[in-house]
N, C-alpha and C positions, 0 to 999 in steps of 0.2 A: 504494500500500500504506500502510495506517495504522500508526502506532506500535504500537497494540495488536495488530494482525495480525502485525506483525514480532515482537513478544515471543512470542506463541504459536508462530509458525512456527519461530523459531530454537530454541526449547526442544524442539519436537517433532522437528525435523531432527536435533538432537543426541541424540534418544531418551532424554531425561531426563524423569522424571515431574514433574508439577506439585507433588506432595507434596515431592519432593527439593529442587526449586528454592525452594519456600516455606520449607523448613527452612533452607536456605543463606541466604536473605534475612531470616530471623528473623521470619516472619509466618505467619499461618494460610493454608491453601489457599483459603479463601473470598475473602480479600483479593487473593491473587494471581490468582484466577479473575476477579475484577472488573477488575483491570488488563488481563488478557489479552482480556477481552470488551469492553473500552472503556467500562465502567461508571464507572471512575475513571481520572483522568489519572495516569500514572506520575510519581513524583517524580524529580528529578535523581539521587538516590541509587539508585533502582531501575534507572534507565537505565544508570548507571555500573556497577552490579553485572552487568547483562546484558552490557554491553560486556566486562567482565573475564571473566565465566563462559563466554561463547559467542564472543568475538572479533568481535562486531558493531561496525562503526565507529560512533562517536558521531554522526557526521553522518547516517548512515542512520537511527538511532533518532530523531534530532531533526528530520529532513527534513519530516515531515508537520506538526509543530508550527511549524516555521519558516515554512512556506507559510501557515499560518493566521495567525500573528503578523504576517507581512508584509502580508497582505491587510487585516487589521484596522488596522494603522498607516496604510496607504494611504487607507482609508476615513475614519478619524478625522482624518488630516491634511488631507484634502480638505475635510471639514466645517469644520475650524478655519480653513483658508485662505479659504473662502467667507465665514465670519464676519469675518475680518480685512479682506477686500476692502470690506466695508460700513463697517467702523470703522477704516480705515487712518489711522494717525497717524505722525508722524515717528519716534516711539519704537518702533513696531512694525515698521518697514520692515526692520530687520536680522533680527529673529526670523522674519519672513515669508519673507525670502530663504533663511534657514537651513532652514525647514520645506519650502520648494519644492525645495531641494537634496536633502533627505532623501527626499521623494516620488519625485523623479527617480531617485535611487539605488535605491530599493526597486523601482521599475518596471523598471529596466534591469539590475540585478544578479541573476544566476541562482543564484550560490552564495556562501556565506560560509564563512570558516575557522572551524570549530567544533572 
């Protein structure tokens, strides 16, 4: 389930209109609709407001984004490590070890405290 699907789903499950939520969030319904359709990424403030209004755990709202960010970090870290392997210097050994540890943590860790 995507964050945007979750936003729309919790609102409709609570039987609250898009217009009412837009008013509570101090935005027009068009902007809220864009968040709910996935045309715009919700801001942390929007996610917190949904958390407060509908009791949705923050971790549930952020789970899809967390997955995307983890994957991006793994890919970018792997590219950086490949570059470092070619240009390995004594100075870069420590940071390379740190990046390796991060990649391993990202691959092995399923949840984060949010």
